[in-house]
C-alpha positions in Angstrom: 87.7 -7.0 72.4 84.7 -7.1 73.6 81.9 -4.6 72.1 80.0 -4.8 75.3 81.8 -3.2 77.0 81.7 -0.1 75.2 78.1 0.5 76.9 77.7 1.5 80.4 74.7 0.7 82.6 73.0 2.2 85.4 70.9 0.2 87.4 68.2 2.3 89.0 66.3 -0.1 91.7 65.6 0.3 95.6 66.0 -3.5 95.9 69.2 -4.5 96.3 68.8 -7.9 95.9 67.9 -7.1 92.4 70.2 -4.8 91.7 73.4 -7.3 92.6 71.7 -10.3 91.0 71.3 -7.8 87.8 74.3 -6.3 87.8 75.8 -9.9 87.9 74.4 -11.3 84.7 75.1 -7.7 82.9 79.2 -7.5 83.8 79.1 -11.4 82.4 78.1 -10.1 79.5 80.5 -7.9 79.2 79.0 -5.0 80.0 79.9 -2.2 82.3 77.9 -1.5 85.3 76.8 0.8 88.1 73.9 1.0 90.5 71.8 3.0 92.6 69.4 2.1 95.1 68.4 5.8 95.6 67.2 7.7 92.4 68.6 11.4 93.7 71.9 9.0 93.9 71.4 7.7 90.3 70.8 12.2 89.3 74.4 12.8 91.0 76.6 9.6 89.0 74.7 10.8 85.7 76.6 14.2 86.4 80.2 12.7 86.6 79.5 9.3 84.9 78.2 8.7 80.8 75.9 6.0 80.5 74.2 4.6 77.3 71.6 2.5 78.9 69.4 2.7 82.5 67.3 0.1 83.5 64.8 1.6 86.0 62.8 0.4 89.1 59.2 1.9 88.2 58.2 1.8 91.7 60.9 3.6 94.5 60.5 5.9 97.3 60.9 9.8 96.4 61.3 9.4 92.8 58.9 7.3 90.4 60.9 5.4 87.9 59.1 7.5 84.6 59.5 10.5 86.5 63.6 9.6 86.7 63.7 8.9 83.1 62.3 12.1 82.1 65.0 14.1 84.3 67.6 11.8 82.6 66.3 12.0 78.9 66.0 15.9 79.6 69.4 15.7 80.2 70.9 13.0 77.4 67.7 12.2 75.1 70.4 9.1 73.2 70.2 7.1 76.0 68.4 3.8 76.3 65.8 3.1 79.1 64.3 0.2 80.3 62.1 -0.4 82.7 61.4 -2.9 85.5 58.1 -3.7 87.3 56.1 -5.6 89.3 53.1 -4.2 88.3 51.4 -5.8 85.5 47.8 -4.3 85.1 47.2 -2.5 81.7 46.5 0.7 83.0 49.9 1.2 85.1 52.0 0.0 82.1 49.8 2.4 79.8 50.2 5.5 82.4 54.0 4.4 82.7 54.5 4.2 79.2 53.4 8.1 78.3 55.6 9.9 76.0 59.3 7.3 77.1 60.3 5.5 74.4 61.1 2.3 76.3 61.2 -1.2 77.1 59.2 -2.5 80.2 60.1 -5.8 81.9 57.8 -7.8 83.7 59.4 -9.1 87.7 60.9 -11.5 87.7 62.9 -11.5 85.4 65.3 -13.9 83.7 68.6 -13.9 82.9 67.4 -14.4 79.0 64.9 -11.6 79.1 67.6 -8.8 80.6 70.0 -9.7 78.4 67.8 -9.7 75.5 66.1 -6.6 76.4 69.4 -4.5 76.6 70.3 -6.6 73.2 67.6 -5.0 71.7 67.5 -1.4 73.6 71.1 -1.5 72.3 69.7 -2.3 68.6 67.2 0.2 68.5 69.8 3.2 69.7 71.8 2.2 66.8 68.7 3.2 64.4 69.0 -0.7 63.0 66.1 -1.8 64.0 63.9 0.9 61.5 62.1 -2.4 60.0 59.5 -1.9 57.6 56.9 -4.6 57.0 55.8 -5.0 53.3 53.7 -8.0 52.3 56.8 -9.1 49.9 59.6 -8.4 52.4 61.0 -6.8 55.4 63.1 -4.3 54.7 66.2 -3.2 57.0 67.1 0.7 57.0 70.1 2.4 58.2 72.0 5.7 57.4 74.6 4.0 55.2 72.8 1.1 53.4 69.5 -0.5 52.8 68.8 -4.2 52.1 65.5 -6.3 51.5 65.4 -9.5 53.2 62.3 -11.8 51.7 59.9 -13.0 54.4 
């Protein structure tokens, strides 16, 4: 059984070409993927569907990506958010980050960058990315076990 099939992803971007390309990539990795070109439509979808990860374009008409993320997180704080943006300026980046714990991918993104970001977000959501770096070792902490690995 494909573990990725357990994760539902909603892609939200006003660029249909990007939506379909990213959907093909993630579906090919076994994820269940839905798409929406309209942030308001995305909000309607989450009323009837449960998603684990949202990949959201930052610059969209009607509702900006960070606003959409806050609306989604107001309904379910356990979901993961990944932003896509064509804006690489640091000030714009800082404005986007705000208080949302997220990943930001700068367009254009490669297939591997997209897959790596989703897999990293899943690990983060599972709590396995709680890493504390000491001078002697890296400690991995989870709710069930604690192990140390030499650097």
